[in-house]
N, C-alpha and C positions, 0 to 999 in steps of 0.2 A: 343493371341491378336486378336481383331476383324479384319475380312477381309473386303476389299472393295467389295461392291455389285454393281450390274448393269453392263451394257455392256461397259460403258466407264470407264477406269481406268487411273489414272495419279499419278504423284509424285509432291510434293511441300507442301506448307502450305496455308490453306484457312480457314478463320473464326475461328481461334484458334485451328484448327485440322491439324495434320501432316499426309500426304499421302506419302507412300514410298513402295519400293519393298524389301522383305526379303525372301531369299531362294526360289525365283521364284514365290512368292505370293505377291499380293498387300495388304498392311496393312494400317490401319488407327488408329491413337491414338491422344490424346490430346497433343498439342504442348507444349514442355517443355520451361520453362523460361530460362533466361540467366544464365550461370554457375557462381559460386562464383568467379572463376578466372577472368571471363570477367568483372563482376561488379567491381572487385578490380583494374582492369588495363585498362579498356576501358574508355576514356574520356567521351564517350556518356552516361555513367552511373555514372558520378561524384556525382550527387545529390542523387542517390539511395545509393551509398556507404556512403555518409555523413549522410544520414538519418539512415542508418543501424548502424553507429557508435554511433550516439546519442540514438538510441533505446537501444543499448547495455548498455550505461551509465544509462539510465532510469531503466533498469532491475536491475542494480547493486544498485541503490538507493532504489528501491522497496524491493529488497532482504535484504538490511541492516535493513530497517524498520521492516520487518517481522521477521528477526532473533532476533532483539532486543525484539520484542513483544513475541516471543516464543509461548508457549502453549496458551497464552491469545488470540492471533490472531486466533488459531484453535478453541477456544471455541466460539468466536463470529462471525466468518467470514461466508460469503456465498461462493458458488462454484467459482465465478469469481472474488473474491476479489483481488488475485495477479495481474491479468491482468488489472483490473480497477486501482489498485495502480500504476502499471507501466505507465498507461496512464496519471495519474495525475503528475507523476514524469517527464514524457516527456514534458508536458506543462511548468514545471519549468525550464527545460533545455533550452527551446526556449527563455526564458528571460535572459539567461546567456550571459556573455561577450565572444567575440570571433567569429570566422567564423563558418558557418554551418559545422557540423561534428566534430568540436573541441571546441564547446561552454562549458563554465564552468557548471558543474553539482553541484549546491549548493542549498539546500532547502531554504536558506535565500533569494534567488533571487525572489521568488514568493510564500511566505507562504500561501497566500489565496487559492492557488490551492490545498493545502492539508488540511487546517483547515476546518472542517466540513465533511471530508471524513468519510463515514460510512463503518465499517467492514462488515455489512450486508445491502446492498443497499435497500432491501425491508422493513427494519425496522430501520428508522432513530431514533437516540437517543431521539429527541424531541417528537416523537410519544409515547415514553414510560416514559420519565422523563423530565420535563420542568423547573426544578430549574436552576438558573444561577450560574455556577461556576466561580470563579476567580482564576487565576494562578499567583503565584509569585515565585521568585527564589532568592537564596542568591547571593552575588557578584561574586562568581566564578562558579555559575551555577551547583553546585554539589548536592544541596538540593532543590527540587521542592515541593511547597505546593499548594494544591487545596483546596480552601475554599468555602463553600456553606453556605451563611448567613441564608437561610431559606429553609427547606424542609418539606413539609406537604403532606397530602393526595391529596390536590388540584394539586400538581405537579406530581402525579403518574397517569399514563395513562394505559389503557388496563390491569388492575389488574386481574389476573386469579381468577376464582371462588375458594374460600377456601384459597387463599394466605393470609398469616398472616404477613409476613415480606418482606423486600427487602434488597438488599446488593449492595453497590457501589464498583466498582473496578476501580483502577487507574493504568496506566502503562506508561512507557516512553521508548523511543528507541533513541539511539544516532546514528547520521548519518554524517559521514565525507563528506566534499566536494570531488568531483572527478574531476581530470584534465586530459586532453588528453596528452599522452606522445608519441611524434613522434618516439623516438627510439624503442619503443615496439609496436607502432601502436595500443594502447589500452588506455582506461580510467583507472586510478589507484587512490586509496584513498589518499588524502593529509595527513590524520591522521589515518592510519590503526590501530594504537594501541588504538584508541578511537572510533572505528567504530563498529556498530551493537551490542552495549551493551544495556542491558535492566534491568528494575526493575519494580516490581509490588507491590501493597498493596491493601487492601480492608477493608471496615468497618466491624464491627460486624453486625450481623443481626439486622435490624431496624424495629420496629413495624410500619406497614402501617398506623394505625389509630392515632398515636401520633406524633404531629408536632415536628420537630427538629430545633435547631438553632446552628449556628457555627459548622457545620460539617467540619472536616479537614482530608485530606488524604496527607501524606507526602512521597515523593519518594526520595530515595538516589541513586546517580550514584555510582556503585561499583568501588573500586580500583582507584579512581580519586580524585585529590586535586584541579585541575583546568581544565576547558574545553576551548580549543582555539576557537576563533571566526569562524574558518573554519569547526567546527563541530556543526551541528544543533541538537536540542533536540526536538523530537516530544512528545506531551503529550496527553494522551488518557483517556477517562472516559466512564465507562459502568455501566449497571444496570442488575440485575437478581432478579426475584421474588422467594420467599421461602415459604414453608409450614412447620409450626412447629407441630410436633406430637411426643409425648413421649420424650420430651426434645431433639429431633433431628430435624435439619433443612434440608429439602430436596429441592433442587433447581428445578424449572420448566425449561424445555427445551426451552419453548417459553412463552411469548415474552421475548427477551433479546436484548440489543443493546449496541454498543460501537462506539464512534467516536473520531476523533482527535479534541481536543478543543483548542490547542495552539501549537505554534512552537517558541522556544526561542533559 
């Protein structure tokens, strides 16, 4: 540990540094923050405790989305995707009913905070693909359909040199609402049996130079006959460019993009 220098030595805390004596020597180090026990029990830290509780809930929502997306998230994400997604979920919790620290964590409370979220912030989907998708669902929300009326070369952006095809990928992730439970002092899923499930599908390789009409991607929620209103379904759309050679399609690592296009 660094020792205090100079003729004058003292003990105490000043400007975020802690000065004290250890084994006959004067030591200086960065002052530590309040302990977890103090935050949980000292009324002076009530707001800090409440914010920590809601941050934990946001982390659970974010984790459920990422688990549902599975390898698809890994394919498209940037380095800070998880923390950015947790931040978006934190904004949603702030719109929930209840008191600070115990507000309902339900994606339906503020869907606009998530719709448009990019798995890679540096490459928004509309930078790569500008066609307008439409999302519909059956009455019990177990079958989701993404329809794209028109898709042409005009909708394709940043086409890599020598790219011949593109491929659209759709994904969904189910996310239960979370509620604060005083008996356990934690947020728990309202519908754990229908939380963090996912499904993906993709088109066949599509020629870049040939316009397409009525493209459809259909997603099915596995092992479910009905989705309760307290479970949200996030819908995602992405694009990857391909090169055909010797009847084999090889995907370009960049550019590619995926974003949340709907929440139902």
